[in-house]
C-alpha positions in Angstrom: 101.2 97.8 89.1 99.1 100.7 90.5 99.1 101.9 94.1 95.7 100.3 94.8 96.8 96.9 93.7 100.1 97.1 95.6 98.5 97.8 99.0 96.0 95.0 98.6 98.7 92.6 97.6 100.9 93.6 100.6 97.9 92.9 102.9 97.0 89.6 101.2 100.5 88.3 101.4 101.1 89.3 105.0 104.1 91.4 104.0 104.9 94.9 105.1 106.3 98.0 103.4 108.1 100.4 105.7 105.6 102.1 107.9 102.6 100.7 105.9 99.3 100.6 107.9 99.2 96.9 107.0 101.7 96.2 109.8 99.0 96.8 112.6 96.7 93.8 112.7 93.4 93.7 114.7 92.7 90.5 116.7 89.5 89.8 118.5 89.8 87.7 121.6 87.7 84.5 121.4 86.3 83.9 124.9 85.2 80.4 123.8 88.8 79.5 123.4 90.3 81.6 126.1 90.2 81.5 129.9 91.0 83.7 132.9 91.3 81.7 136.1 92.2 82.5 139.7 93.3 80.5 142.7 93.4 81.6 146.3 94.3 79.8 149.5 91.4 79.2 152.0 91.1 77.0 155.0 94.1 74.7 154.3 92.9 74.3 150.7 92.5 76.4 147.6 89.5 77.9 146.0 89.7 78.1 142.2 87.5 79.9 139.8 87.2 81.9 136.6 85.3 84.6 134.9 83.1 83.3 132.0 82.1 86.6 130.3 84.8 88.9 128.9 86.1 90.4 125.7 89.3 91.8 124.4 90.9 93.4 121.4 94.6 93.1 120.5 96.3 95.4 118.0 99.3 93.4 117.0 102.2 95.1 115.2 103.7 92.5 112.9 107.0 94.3 112.5 107.6 95.7 116.0 105.5 93.6 118.5 106.5 96.0 121.3 104.2 98.6 119.7 101.2 96.2 120.1 98.6 96.7 122.7 95.6 95.0 124.3 92.4 96.1 126.0 90.3 93.6 128.0 87.1 93.9 130.0 85.8 91.2 132.3 82.3 91.1 133.7 82.5 90.5 137.4 79.0 89.1 137.6 80.3 86.1 135.6 82.5 84.8 138.4 82.3 81.0 138.7 83.9 79.0 141.4 81.8 75.9 141.0 79.6 76.6 144.0 76.6 78.9 143.4 76.3 79.9 147.1 79.9 81.0 147.2 79.5 82.8 143.8 76.5 84.8 145.1 78.5 85.8 148.2 81.5 86.9 146.1 79.2 89.1 144.0 78.0 91.1 147.0 79.6 94.1 148.6 81.5 91.8 150.9 83.8 91.1 147.9 83.4 92.2 144.3 80.3 94.4 144.7 79.3 93.7 141.1 76.4 96.1 141.1 78.7 99.0 141.8 81.7 97.7 139.9 80.4 95.5 137.1 83.8 95.2 135.2 87.4 94.5 135.6 89.5 96.2 132.9 93.1 96.2 131.8 94.9 98.1 129.1 98.5 97.9 128.1 100.4 101.2 127.9 103.8 99.6 127.1 105.1 96.2 126.0 108.7 95.2 126.5 110.6 91.9 125.9 112.1 89.9 128.8 114.0 86.9 127.7 111.7 84.7 125.6 108.6 86.5 126.9 107.0 89.9 127.2 105.6 92.1 129.9 102.6 94.4 129.4 102.6 97.4 131.7 99.3 99.2 132.2 96.5 100.1 134.5 94.3 97.4 136.0 91.0 98.6 137.4 89.1 96.3 139.8 86.6 97.1 142.6 86.8 100.8 141.8 90.6 100.8 142.3 93.1 101.4 139.6 96.7 100.2 140.0 99.6 99.9 137.6 100.5 96.2 137.0 103.1 94.4 135.0 101.6 91.4 133.2 104.1 88.8 132.0 103.1 86.6 129.1 104.5 84.5 126.3 103.3 84.0 122.7 102.8 80.4 121.7 105.8 79.6 119.3 104.8 80.3 115.7 102.0 82.6 116.8 100.3 84.3 115.0 99.6 81.7 112.3 96.9 80.7 109.9 94.4 78.1 111.1 94.1 75.3 108.6 90.5 74.8 109.6 89.0 78.3 109.8 91.7 80.0 107.6 91.7 82.8 110.1 94.9 84.1 111.6 95.2 83.0 115.2 97.3 84.6 117.9 97.8 82.6 121.2 99.4 83.8 124.4 99.4 82.7 128.0 100.7 84.1 131.3 100.4 84.3 135.1 100.1 87.1 137.6 100.0 87.4 141.4 97.8 90.1 142.9 97.0 91.2 146.5 93.4 91.5 147.4 94.1 94.4 149.8 95.6 96.4 146.9 92.1 96.5 145.4 90.1 96.8 148.7 88.6 93.3 148.3 88.7 92.5 152.0 85.8 90.0 152.5 83.0 90.2 155.0 80.0 88.5 156.6 77.3 91.0 155.9 75.6 88.7 153.4 76.9 85.4 154.8 77.0 84.9 158.5 78.9 81.6 158.1 81.9 83.6 156.9 83.1 84.5 160.4 86.3 86.3 161.3 88.0 83.0 162.0 87.2 81.7 158.5 88.1 85.0 157.0 91.5 84.8 158.7 92.3 81.6 156.7 91.8 83.3 153.4 95.1 84.3 151.7 95.7 87.8 150.5 97.7 86.8 147.4 95.6 85.6 144.4 97.2 83.8 141.5 95.9 84.6 138.1 96.4 82.4 135.0 95.2 83.2 131.6 95.2 81.7 128.1 94.1 84.0 125.3 93.3 83.2 121.7 92.7 86.1 119.3 91.5 85.7 115.8 91.3 87.8 112.7 89.9 87.2 109.3 91.9 88.8 106.5 92.1 89.1 102.7 93.2 85.5 102.4 90.8 83.9 104.9 88.1 83.2 102.3 90.4 82.3 99.4 90.0 78.7 98.2 91.4 76.6 95.3 87.9 76.7 93.7 87.8 80.5 93.9 91.4 80.8 92.5 90.3 78.6 89.6 87.4 80.9 88.7 89.7 83.9 89.3 92.2 82.6 86.8 89.4 82.0 84.3 88.1 85.6 84.6 91.6 87.0 84.3 92.1 85.1 81.1 88.6 85.3 79.5 86.9 88.3 81.1 83.9 88.9 83.3 81.1 88.5 80.6 81.4 84.7 80.2 81.4 84.3 84.0 78.2 86.4 84.3 76.6 84.3 81.6 77.4 81.1 83.5 75.8 82.7 86.6 72.6 83.6 84.7 72.4 80.0 83.4 72.9 78.7 86.9 70.2 81.0 88.3 67.7 79.5 85.8 68.5 76.0 86.8 68.0 76.2 90.6 65.1 77.0 93.0 64.7 80.7 93.5 65.0 80.3 97.3 68.5 78.9 96.9 69.8 81.7 94.6 70.7 84.3 97.3 73.2 81.8 98.7 75.3 82.2 95.6 76.1 85.8 96.3 78.8 85.4 99.0 81.1 83.4 96.8 80.9 86.1 94.1 81.5 88.8 96.7 84.8 87.0 97.6 85.6 86.8 93.9 85.3 90.6 93.6 87.7 91.0 96.5 90.1 88.5 94.9 90.1 90.5 91.7 91.1 93.6 93.7 94.0 91.7 95.2 95.0 90.5 91.7 95.2 94.1 90.3 92.1 93.6 88.2 90.2 96.6 89.5 88.2 97.3 86.3 87.1 93.6 86.2 86.2 93.7 89.9 83.9 96.7 89.2 82.4 95.0 86.1 81.6 91.9 88.2 80.2 93.9 91.1 77.9 95.8 88.6 76.8 92.4 87.2 76.0 91.2 90.6 73.5 94.1 91.2 71.6 92.7 88.1 71.7 89.1 89.3 70.8 90.0 92.9 68.6 93.1 92.4 66.7 92.8 95.7 69.7 92.5 97.9 71.5 95.4 99.5 74.9 93.8 99.6 75.8 93.8 95.9 75.0 97.6 95.7 77.1 98.3 98.8 79.9 96.3 97.2 79.6 98.2 93.9 79.6 101.5 95.8 82.9 100.5 97.5 84.6 99.4 94.3 83.3 102.5 92.5 84.7 104.7 95.2 88.1 102.9 94.9 88.0 103.6 91.2 87.4 107.3 91.8 83.8 107.3 90.4 82.2 109.1 93.4 78.9 109.7 91.6 78.4 106.0 90.8 79.5 105.1 94.3 76.9 107.5 95.9 74.2 106.1 93.6 75.1 102.5 94.5 75.2 103.2 98.2 71.9 105.0 98.1 70.2 102.0 96.4 71.9 99.6 98.9 70.4 101.6 101.8 66.9 101.5 100.2 67.1 97.7 99.8 68.6 97.0 103.2 66.4 94.9 105.5 67.4 94.8 109.2 68.1 91.2 110.4 65.2 89.6 112.2 66.3 88.0 115.5 64.8 84.7 116.6 63.4 85.3 120.1 64.0 81.7 120.9 67.6 81.7 120.0 69.7 81.0 123.0 73.0 82.1 121.5 72.8 85.4 119.6 75.0 85.2 116.4 76.8 88.0 114.6 74.9 89.3 111.6 76.7 87.8 108.5 75.9 90.8 106.3 77.5 93.2 108.8 80.5 90.9 109.4 81.5 90.7 105.7 81.0 94.4 105.2 83.1 95.1 108.3 85.8 92.8 107.0 85.9 94.7 103.7 86.2 98.0 105.5 88.9 96.8 107.8 91.0 95.3 105.0 90.8 98.5 103.1 91.7 100.6 106.1 94.7 98.4 106.8 95.7 98.8 103.2 95.6 102.5 103.3 92.4 103.0 101.3 90.9 105.3 103.8 88.5 107.3 101.6 86.7 104.3 100.0 86.6 102.4 103.3 85.4 105.5 105.1 82.4 105.9 102.8 81.4 102.3 103.3 82.0 102.6 107.0 79.6 105.6 107.1 76.9 103.7 105.3 77.3 100.6 107.4 77.1 102.7 110.6 73.9 104.2 109.4 72.5 100.8 108.5 73.5 99.3 111.9 72.9 102.2 114.3 72.7 99.8 117.3 75.8 97.8 116.5 78.7 99.1 118.7 81.4 97.7 116.4 79.9 99.4 113.4 80.1 102.7 115.1 83.7 101.9 116.3 84.7 101.1 112.7 83.3 104.3 111.5 85.3 106.1 114.2 88.4 104.4 113.0 87.9 105.5 109.4 87.2 109.0 110.6 90.3 109.1 112.8 92.5 107.8 110.0 91.1 110.6 107.8 92.1 113.0 110.7 88.5 114.0 111.4 89.2 113.6 115.1 86.1 115.4 116.5 83.7 113.2 114.4 85.8 110.1 115.3 85.5 110.9 119.0 81.7 111.2 118.6 81.6 107.8 116.8 83.6 106.1 119.6 81.4 107.7 122.2 78.3 106.3 120.5 79.9 102.9 120.3 80.6 102.9 124.0 77.1 104.2 124.8 75.7 101.1 123.0 78.2 98.8 124.7 80.4 100.3 127.4 82.5 97.1 127.3 83.3 97.3 123.5 87.0 96.8 123.6 87.4 97.7 119.9 86.1 101.2 120.6 88.2 101.5 123.7 91.4 100.3 121.9 90.9 102.4 118.8 90.0 105.5 120.7 93.1 105.5 122.7 95.4 104.5 119.8 94.0 106.9 117.2 92.8 110.1 118.8 95.3 112.8 119.6 
Protein backbone atom coordinates (compact mmCIF):
# COMPACT_ATOMS: atom_id res chain seq x y z
CA UNK A 1 0.00 0.00 0.00
CA UNK A 2 1.49 3.37 -0.95
CA UNK A 3 1.56 6.45 1.27
CA UNK A 4 -1.20 8.17 -0.69
CA UNK A 5 -3.61 5.31 -0.16
CA UNK A 6 -2.75 4.88 3.50
CA UNK A 7 -3.55 8.45 4.49
CA UNK A 8 -6.86 8.37 2.63
CA UNK A 9 -7.78 5.10 4.32
CA UNK A 10 -6.85 6.51 7.74
CA UNK A 11 -9.14 9.47 7.09
CA UNK A 12 -11.99 7.39 5.72
CA UNK A 13 -11.95 4.95 8.60
CA UNK A 14 -11.75 7.63 11.27
CA UNK A 15 -8.54 6.13 12.65
CA UNK A 16 -5.41 8.02 13.53
CA UNK A 17 -1.72 7.33 13.18
CA UNK A 18 0.53 8.96 15.75
CA UNK A 19 0.55 12.69 15.09
CA UNK A 20 -1.28 12.37 11.75
CA UNK A 21 -3.05 15.53 10.57
CA UNK A 22 -6.20 13.40 10.34
CA UNK A 23 -6.70 13.70 14.10
CA UNK A 24 -7.79 17.37 13.88
CA UNK A 25 -11.34 17.54 12.53
CA UNK A 26 -13.14 20.69 11.44
CA UNK A 27 -16.76 21.11 12.54
CA UNK A 28 -19.01 23.91 11.36
CA UNK A 29 -21.61 25.09 13.87
CA UNK A 30 -25.14 24.68 12.53
CA UNK A 31 -27.12 27.71 13.81
CA UNK A 32 -30.36 26.06 12.71
CA UNK A 33 -29.79 23.27 15.24
CA UNK A 34 -28.03 25.35 17.91
CA UNK A 35 -29.17 28.03 20.31
CA UNK A 36 -27.66 30.68 22.59
CA UNK A 37 -30.18 31.88 25.18
CA UNK A 38 -30.06 34.27 28.12
CA UNK A 39 -32.24 34.97 31.14
CA UNK A 40 -32.17 37.98 33.47
CA UNK A 41 -34.29 38.96 36.44
CA UNK A 42 -36.47 42.05 35.93
CA UNK A 43 -39.39 43.45 37.96
CA UNK A 44 -40.16 40.30 39.98
CA UNK A 45 -40.04 38.21 36.82
CA UNK A 46 -37.46 37.17 34.24
CA UNK A 47 -36.80 38.32 30.68
CA UNK A 48 -35.60 35.58 28.38
CA UNK A 49 -34.12 35.94 24.93
CA UNK A 50 -31.66 34.63 22.41
CA UNK A 51 -29.42 35.65 19.54
CA UNK A 52 -30.61 34.26 16.22
CA UNK A 53 -27.61 35.04 13.99
CA UNK A 54 -24.22 33.57 14.80
CA UNK A 55 -21.58 31.25 13.50
CA UNK A 56 -18.82 29.12 14.90
CA UNK A 57 -16.00 26.75 13.97
CA UNK A 58 -14.74 23.90 16.15
CA UNK A 59 -11.41 22.21 15.55
CA UNK A 60 -11.84 18.91 17.36
CA UNK A 61 -8.84 16.77 18.21
CA UNK A 62 -10.10 13.20 18.07
CA UNK A 63 -7.12 11.84 20.04
CA UNK A 64 -6.61 14.56 22.63
CA UNK A 65 -9.81 16.62 22.96
CA UNK A 66 -8.04 19.07 25.26
CA UNK A 67 -6.20 20.31 22.17
CA UNK A 68 -9.49 21.23 20.50
CA UNK A 69 -10.63 24.82 20.15
CA UNK A 70 -13.67 26.88 19.20
CA UNK A 71 -14.28 30.33 17.80
CA UNK A 72 -17.81 31.79 17.83
CA UNK A 73 -19.15 35.15 16.66
CA UNK A 74 -22.66 36.37 17.54
CA UNK A 75 -24.39 39.27 15.76
CA UNK A 76 -25.79 41.53 18.47
CA UNK A 77 -28.41 43.00 16.14
CA UNK A 78 -30.09 39.57 16.11
CA UNK A 79 -31.21 39.79 19.75
CA UNK A 80 -34.75 38.49 20.19
CA UNK A 81 -36.67 38.65 23.47
CA UNK A 82 -40.10 38.14 21.95
CA UNK A 83 -41.08 41.83 22.13
CA UNK A 84 -39.95 44.11 19.25
CA UNK A 85 -40.07 47.32 21.30
CA UNK A 86 -37.78 45.86 23.97
CA UNK A 87 -35.46 44.46 21.29
CA UNK A 88 -35.15 47.90 19.66
CA UNK A 89 -34.26 49.42 23.03
CA UNK A 90 -31.69 46.70 23.75
CA UNK A 91 -29.99 47.46 20.43
CA UNK A 92 -29.43 51.12 21.34
CA UNK A 93 -26.50 52.61 23.23
CA UNK A 94 -28.53 52.23 26.42
CA UNK A 95 -27.57 48.55 26.24
CA UNK A 96 -25.73 46.66 23.49
CA UNK A 97 -25.08 49.64 21.17
CA UNK A 98 -25.11 47.34 18.14
CA UNK A 99 -23.97 49.99 15.66
CA UNK A 100 -20.69 50.44 17.53
CA UNK A 101 -20.37 46.85 18.73
CA UNK A 102 -22.00 44.60 16.12
CA UNK A 103 -20.63 41.31 17.47
CA UNK A 104 -19.97 39.25 20.56
CA UNK A 105 -17.03 36.90 20.14
CA UNK A 106 -15.45 34.07 22.09
CA UNK A 107 -12.39 31.98 21.39
CA UNK A 108 -11.01 29.22 23.55
CA UNK A 109 -7.35 29.41 24.48
CA UNK A 110 -7.33 26.26 26.62
CA UNK A 111 -9.59 23.28 27.31
CA UNK A 112 -9.35 21.13 30.41
CA UNK A 113 -11.48 18.33 31.78
CA UNK A 114 -13.44 18.72 35.02
CA UNK A 115 -15.23 15.55 36.09
CA UNK A 116 -17.44 14.41 33.22
CA UNK A 117 -17.31 17.79 31.52
CA UNK A 118 -14.93 20.38 30.14
CA UNK A 119 -14.07 24.01 30.68
CA UNK A 120 -13.02 26.27 27.84
CA UNK A 121 -10.95 29.25 29.00
CA UNK A 122 -10.61 32.21 26.70
CA UNK A 123 -11.45 35.84 25.95
CA UNK A 124 -15.07 36.92 25.59
CA UNK A 125 -15.53 40.28 23.88
CA UNK A 126 -18.86 42.07 24.30
CA UNK A 127 -19.82 45.75 24.16
CA UNK A 128 -16.20 46.64 23.41
CA UNK A 129 -14.93 44.96 26.60
CA UNK A 130 -12.79 41.82 26.62
CA UNK A 131 -12.63 39.61 29.69
CA UNK A 132 -11.28 36.13 30.34
CA UNK A 133 -14.08 33.66 31.07
CA UNK A 134 -14.27 29.98 31.89
CA UNK A 135 -17.01 28.32 29.88
CA UNK A 136 -18.19 24.95 31.30
CA UNK A 137 -19.73 22.47 28.86
CA UNK A 138 -20.38 18.80 28.29
CA UNK A 139 -20.34 16.71 25.15
CA UNK A 140 -23.46 14.68 24.49
CA UNK A 141 -22.55 11.01 25.26
CA UNK A 142 -21.25 9.32 22.12
CA UNK A 143 -20.52 12.62 20.39
CA UNK A 144 -19.18 13.03 17.79
CA UNK A 145 -21.05 10.37 15.85
CA UNK A 146 -22.25 9.80 12.31
CA UNK A 147 -25.81 10.86 11.57
CA UNK A 148 -27.82 8.02 10.00
CA UNK A 149 -29.81 10.58 8.01
CA UNK A 150 -27.25 13.03 6.60
CA UNK A 151 -24.20 10.72 7.00
CA UNK A 152 -22.33 13.76 8.33
CA UNK A 153 -20.35 13.54 11.52
CA UNK A 154 -22.23 15.41 14.26
CA UNK A 155 -20.75 16.93 17.41
CA UNK A 156 -23.16 18.08 20.15
CA UNK A 157 -22.34 20.01 23.31
CA UNK A 158 -24.23 22.09 25.84
CA UNK A 159 -23.43 24.28 28.81
CA UNK A 160 -24.32 27.25 30.99
CA UNK A 161 -22.53 30.38 32.14
CA UNK A 162 -23.32 33.29 34.46
CA UNK A 163 -22.06 36.76 33.54
CA UNK A 164 -22.30 40.18 35.19
CA UNK A 165 -23.59 43.01 33.00
CA UNK A 166 -21.39 45.50 34.80
CA UNK A 167 -18.28 43.57 33.81
CA UNK A 168 -19.05 44.47 30.21
CA UNK A 169 -20.37 47.98 30.87
CA UNK A 170 -23.92 47.10 29.81
CA UNK A 171 -25.61 49.31 32.40
CA UNK A 172 -28.96 50.21 30.88
CA UNK A 173 -30.45 53.64 30.41
CA UNK A 174 -33.48 55.69 29.41
CA UNK A 175 -32.02 57.81 26.60
CA UNK A 176 -34.05 55.94 24.01
CA UNK A 177 -36.90 54.78 26.25
CA UNK A 178 -38.30 57.21 28.82
CA UNK A 179 -40.42 54.40 30.31
CA UNK A 180 -37.23 52.72 31.55
CA UNK A 181 -36.91 54.92 34.64
CA UNK A 182 -34.39 54.60 37.46
CA UNK A 183 -36.95 52.73 39.52
CA UNK A 184 -37.50 50.14 36.80
CA UNK A 185 -33.76 49.94 36.11
CA UNK A 186 -33.23 49.11 39.79
CA UNK A 187 -35.33 45.96 39.40
CA UNK A 188 -33.02 44.58 36.68
CA UNK A 189 -30.55 41.99 37.92
CA UNK A 190 -26.87 42.31 37.19
CA UNK A 191 -26.31 38.56 36.77
CA UNK A 192 -27.28 37.11 33.40
CA UNK A 193 -27.62 33.35 32.94
CA UNK A 194 -26.46 32.04 29.58
CA UNK A 195 -27.43 28.62 28.23
CA UNK A 196 -26.23 27.17 24.96
CA UNK A 197 -26.74 24.06 22.89
CA UNK A 198 -24.37 23.65 19.96
CA UNK A 199 -24.45 21.22 17.07
CA UNK A 200 -21.44 21.10 14.77
CA UNK A 201 -21.31 19.09 11.56
CA UNK A 202 -18.67 17.91 9.17
CA UNK A 203 -18.78 16.03 5.92
CA UNK A 204 -15.89 13.61 5.46
CA UNK A 205 -14.61 10.96 3.08
CA UNK A 206 -17.39 8.57 4.08
CA UNK A 207 -20.36 10.95 4.09
CA UNK A 208 -21.28 10.32 0.47
CA UNK A 209 -20.48 6.62 0.38
CA UNK A 210 -23.53 4.44 -0.25
CA UNK A 211 -24.16 0.74 -0.88
CA UNK A 212 -24.88 1.54 -4.54
CA UNK A 213 -21.57 3.38 -4.90
CA UNK A 214 -19.71 0.53 -3.21
CA UNK A 215 -21.27 -1.91 -5.66
CA UNK A 216 -20.02 0.11 -8.63
CA UNK A 217 -16.64 0.55 -6.94
CA UNK A 218 -16.24 -3.22 -6.55
CA UNK A 219 -17.14 -3.71 -10.22
CA UNK A 220 -14.51 -1.19 -11.34
CA UNK A 221 -11.88 -2.75 -9.09
CA UNK A 222 -12.62 -6.13 -10.64
CA UNK A 223 -13.26 -5.22 -14.29
CA UNK A 224 -11.58 -1.85 -14.82
CA UNK A 225 -12.76 1.62 -15.75
CA UNK A 226 -13.41 1.11 -19.50
CA UNK A 227 -16.61 -0.97 -19.12
CA UNK A 228 -17.96 1.56 -16.64
CA UNK A 229 -17.29 4.46 -19.00
CA UNK A 230 -19.01 2.56 -21.79
CA UNK A 231 -22.09 2.09 -19.63
CA UNK A 232 -22.08 5.82 -18.92
CA UNK A 233 -21.93 6.61 -22.66
CA UNK A 234 -24.88 4.33 -23.29
CA UNK A 235 -26.77 5.95 -20.43
CA UNK A 236 -26.07 9.41 -21.82
CA UNK A 237 -27.58 8.41 -25.17
CA UNK A 238 -30.78 7.21 -23.51
CA UNK A 239 -31.74 10.26 -21.44
CA UNK A 240 -32.69 13.86 -22.09
CA UNK A 241 -29.61 16.11 -22.50
CA UNK A 242 -30.87 18.42 -19.75
CA UNK A 243 -30.73 15.56 -17.25
CA UNK A 244 -27.21 14.41 -18.08
CA UNK A 245 -25.26 16.96 -15.94
CA UNK A 246 -26.97 15.54 -12.86
CA UNK A 247 -25.01 12.31 -13.32
CA UNK A 248 -21.63 13.90 -12.68
CA UNK A 249 -21.74 14.13 -8.90
CA UNK A 250 -22.10 10.40 -8.37
CA UNK A 251 -19.09 9.80 -10.61
CA UNK A 252 -17.16 12.44 -8.68
CA UNK A 253 -17.80 10.49 -5.46
CA UNK A 254 -16.72 7.33 -7.26
CA UNK A 255 -13.36 8.88 -8.13
CA UNK A 256 -12.88 9.80 -4.48
CA UNK A 257 -13.84 6.28 -3.41
CA UNK A 258 -11.22 4.85 -5.78
CA UNK A 259 -8.59 6.99 -4.06
CA UNK A 260 -9.64 5.60 -0.69
CA UNK A 261 -9.49 2.08 -2.14
CA UNK A 262 -5.85 2.54 -3.23
CA UNK A 263 -6.81 2.63 -6.92
CA UNK A 264 -5.15 5.91 -7.82
CA UNK A 265 -4.48 5.02 -11.47
CA UNK A 266 -8.09 3.99 -11.99
CA UNK A 267 -9.27 7.14 -10.23
CA UNK A 268 -7.29 9.18 -12.71
CA UNK A 269 -8.56 7.10 -15.66
CA UNK A 270 -12.15 7.67 -14.57
CA UNK A 271 -11.55 11.37 -13.96
CA UNK A 272 -10.10 11.69 -17.46
CA UNK A 273 -13.12 9.88 -18.89
CA UNK A 274 -15.46 12.25 -17.09
CA UNK A 275 -13.88 15.23 -18.88
CA UNK A 276 -14.96 13.58 -22.16
CA UNK A 277 -18.45 12.78 -20.91
CA UNK A 278 -19.00 16.23 -19.40
CA UNK A 279 -16.87 18.41 -21.71
CA UNK A 280 -18.62 21.72 -20.96
CA UNK A 281 -18.44 21.48 -17.16
CA UNK A 282 -15.55 22.85 -15.11
CA UNK A 283 -15.84 20.32 -12.28
CA UNK A 284 -14.49 17.24 -14.14
CA UNK A 285 -11.39 19.15 -15.23
CA UNK A 286 -10.77 20.44 -11.70
CA UNK A 287 -11.16 16.89 -10.40
CA UNK A 288 -8.73 15.59 -13.03
CA UNK A 289 -6.27 18.33 -12.12
CA UNK A 290 -6.38 17.30 -8.48
CA UNK A 291 -5.95 13.57 -9.19
CA UNK A 292 -3.14 14.30 -11.67
CA UNK A 293 -1.38 16.43 -9.08
CA UNK A 294 -1.72 13.58 -6.57
CA UNK A 295 -0.07 11.29 -9.10
CA UNK A 296 2.82 13.69 -9.61
CA UNK A 297 1.91 14.69 -13.18
CA UNK A 298 2.19 18.44 -12.67
CA UNK A 299 1.94 19.32 -16.36
CA UNK A 300 -1.30 17.38 -16.82
CA UNK A 301 -2.65 18.91 -13.62
CA UNK A 302 -1.86 22.43 -14.79
CA UNK A 303 -3.52 21.80 -18.16
CA UNK A 304 -6.65 20.38 -16.51
CA UNK A 305 -6.88 23.23 -14.02
CA UNK A 306 -6.49 25.76 -16.84
CA UNK A 307 -9.36 24.18 -18.82
CA UNK A 308 -11.49 24.07 -15.69
CA UNK A 309 -10.97 27.79 -15.15
CA UNK A 310 -11.96 28.53 -18.76
CA UNK A 311 -15.15 26.46 -18.46
CA UNK A 312 -16.15 27.76 -15.04
CA UNK A 313 -19.38 29.76 -14.95
CA UNK A 314 -20.13 31.75 -11.79
CA UNK A 315 -23.38 30.73 -10.09
CA UNK A 316 -26.39 32.88 -10.85
CA UNK A 317 -28.22 33.95 -7.74
CA UNK A 318 -32.00 34.12 -7.79
CA UNK A 319 -32.86 37.66 -6.61
CA UNK A 320 -36.16 36.36 -5.21
CA UNK A 321 -34.54 33.65 -3.08
CA UNK A 322 -35.20 34.36 0.58
CA UNK A 323 -32.62 31.93 1.93
CA UNK A 324 -29.30 32.04 0.14
CA UNK A 325 -27.81 28.58 -0.32
CA UNK A 326 -24.18 27.49 -0.45
CA UNK A 327 -22.97 26.90 -4.00
CA UNK A 328 -22.82 23.12 -4.47
CA UNK A 329 -19.87 23.27 -6.87
CA UNK A 330 -17.78 25.16 -4.32
CA UNK A 331 -18.94 22.95 -1.44
CA UNK A 332 -17.80 19.67 -3.02
CA UNK A 333 -14.52 21.16 -4.18
CA UNK A 334 -13.90 22.52 -0.69
CA UNK A 335 -14.67 19.10 0.78
CA UNK A 336 -12.11 17.52 -1.55
CA UNK A 337 -9.49 20.07 -0.51
CA UNK A 338 -10.18 19.65 3.21
CA UNK A 339 -10.11 15.86 3.09
CA UNK A 340 -6.77 15.97 1.27
CA UNK A 341 -5.30 18.51 3.71
CA UNK A 342 -6.38 16.43 6.67
CA UNK A 343 -4.80 13.41 4.98
CA UNK A 344 -1.49 15.23 4.61
CA UNK A 345 -1.71 15.70 0.82
CA UNK A 346 -0.82 19.37 1.10
CA UNK A 347 0.68 19.94 -2.35
CA UNK A 348 -2.24 18.61 -4.41
CA UNK A 349 -4.80 20.17 -2.07
CA UNK A 350 -2.93 23.46 -2.21
CA UNK A 351 -3.05 23.62 -5.99
CA UNK A 352 -6.78 22.97 -6.03
CA UNK A 353 -7.30 25.46 -3.18
CA UNK A 354 -5.45 28.12 -5.17
CA UNK A 355 -7.65 27.53 -8.23
CA UNK A 356 -10.86 27.51 -6.19
CA UNK A 357 -9.86 30.77 -4.45
CA UNK A 358 -9.39 32.33 -7.89
CA UNK A 359 -12.77 31.03 -9.10
CA UNK A 360 -14.56 32.18 -5.93
CA UNK A 361 -12.84 35.48 -5.09
CA UNK A 362 -15.85 36.72 -3.09
CA UNK A 363 -16.30 33.57 -0.98
CA UNK A 364 -14.63 34.05 2.39
CA UNK A 365 -14.31 30.36 3.12
CA UNK A 366 -12.60 29.73 -0.21
CA UNK A 367 -9.96 32.29 0.75
CA UNK A 368 -9.69 30.80 4.25
CA UNK A 369 -9.17 27.31 2.83
CA UNK A 370 -6.44 28.63 0.55
CA UNK A 371 -4.84 30.22 3.60
CA UNK A 372 -4.96 26.88 5.39
CA UNK A 373 -3.21 25.13 2.51
CA UNK A 374 -0.56 27.84 2.35
CA UNK A 375 0.04 27.72 6.10
CA UNK A 376 0.41 23.93 6.06
CA UNK A 377 2.97 24.43 3.28
CA UNK A 378 4.76 26.89 5.61
CA UNK A 379 4.09 29.80 3.26
CA UNK A 380 3.08 31.89 6.24
CA UNK A 381 3.19 35.35 4.67
CA UNK A 382 0.93 34.29 1.79
CA UNK A 383 -1.33 32.43 4.24
CA UNK A 384 -1.71 35.56 6.37
CA UNK A 385 -2.72 37.51 3.27
CA UNK A 386 -5.33 34.88 2.38
CA UNK A 387 -6.81 34.95 5.88
CA UNK A 388 -6.86 38.76 5.78
CA UNK A 389 -8.76 38.65 2.49
CA UNK A 390 -11.26 36.15 3.92
CA UNK A 391 -11.93 38.44 6.87
CA UNK A 392 -12.22 41.47 4.62
CA UNK A 393 -15.00 39.64 2.77
CA UNK A 394 -16.63 38.49 6.02
CA UNK A 395 -15.23 39.81 9.31
CA UNK A 396 -17.27 37.17 11.15
CA UNK A 397 -15.88 34.19 9.20
CA UNK A 398 -14.96 31.93 12.10
CA UNK A 399 -13.09 29.44 9.91
CA UNK A 400 -10.59 32.15 8.96
CA UNK A 401 -10.35 33.36 12.56
CA UNK A 402 -9.81 29.84 13.89
CA UNK A 403 -7.31 28.72 11.23
CA UNK A 404 -5.33 31.95 11.42
CA UNK A 405 -4.71 31.64 15.13
CA UNK A 406 -4.05 27.88 15.01
CA UNK A 407 -1.76 27.79 11.97
CA UNK A 408 0.22 31.03 11.81
CA UNK A 409 3.38 31.34 13.94
